[in-house]
C-alpha positions as CSV (number, residue, x, y, z in Angstrom):
1,M,0.9,-19.5,-5.4
2,F,3.3,-20.9,-7.9
3,E,6.6,-22.8,-6.5
4,D,8.4,-20.0,-7.8
5,D,6.6,-17.2,-4.9
6,D,9.0,-15.6,-3.2
7,E,7.1,-15.6,0.3
8,S,9.6,-12.6,1.2
9,Q,8.2,-10.5,-1.3
10,R,4.8,-10.2,-0.7
11,V,3.1,-7.7,0.1
12,T,-0.5,-6.4,1.6
13,V,-1.8,-3.9,-0.5
14,A,-5.2,-1.3,0.5
15,M,-6.7,-0.1,-2.7
16,V,-8.9,3.6,-1.5
17,E,-9.8,5.6,-4.2
18,G,-8.2,4.2,-7.0
19,K,-4.9,4.1,-4.9
20,A,-2.8,1.7,-4.0
21,Y,-1.1,1.1,-0.5
22,W,1.2,-0.6,0.4
23,V,4.7,-1.2,3.3
24,Y,8.1,-1.9,2.1
25,D,11.6,-1.4,3.6
26,N,10.1,0.6,6.0
27,A,7.9,2.5,4.5
28,M,3.9,3.5,3.2
29,W,3.6,3.4,-0.9
30,I,1.1,4.7,-2.8
31,A,0.5,4.2,-6.8
32,D,-2.4,4.8,-9.0
33,V,-4.2,1.5,-9.7
34,D,-5.4,1.2,-13.5
35,E,-9.1,0.4,-15.1
36,D,-7.9,-3.6,-14.3
37,G,-7.6,-2.8,-10.6
38,T,-4.1,-3.4,-10.7
39,P,-1.5,-1.0,-9.4
40,D,0.9,0.7,-12.0
41,R,4.3,0.4,-10.7
42,L,5.1,3.0,-12.5
43,T,3.8,5.8,-10.4
44,A,5.1,3.5,-7.3
45,K,6.5,6.1,-4.6
46,P,6.6,6.4,-1.5
47,I,4.5,8.7,0.9
48,E,5.7,12.3,1.6
49,T,3.8,13.1,4.8
50,D,5.7,16.4,5.3
51,N,2.7,18.7,4.0
52,M,-0.5,16.5,4.6
53,T,-3.4,18.0,6.4
54,F,-4.0,16.1,9.5
55,Q,-7.1,14.6,7.9
56,E,-4.6,13.3,5.1
57,I,-2.5,11.7,8.6
58,K,-5.4,10.0,9.6
59,M,-6.2,8.5,6.6
60,H,-2.9,7.0,6.1
61,M,-2.9,6.3,9.4
62,A,-6.2,3.8,9.3
63,I,-5.5,2.3,6.0
64,L,-1.9,1.5,7.7
65,D,-4.0,0.2,10.1
66,S,-5.5,-2.4,8.0
67,L,-1.9,-3.5,6.2
68,K,-0.9,-4.1,9.3
69,R,-4.4,-6.3,10.8
70,E,-4.6,-8.2,7.1
71,S,-1.1,-8.9,7.1
72,E,-1.1,-10.5,10.0
73,K,-4.4,-13.3,9.4
74,E,-2.0,-14.2,6.2
């Protein structure tokens, strides 16, 4: 870690099927992942659940649970 890193700005990111997921500012975000495995910040957007199927919501909840467990380890 670099000395100028701000711990409060760090987030845990889950990579699933070419997408990156994380929680920031009380919202779950999604972004594409580039060929190097890095989240593409230009495609980042909060996840909207309004038109999701039950299966999509279930998948996002599983990712959210995984992110929570990982962040508790740190």
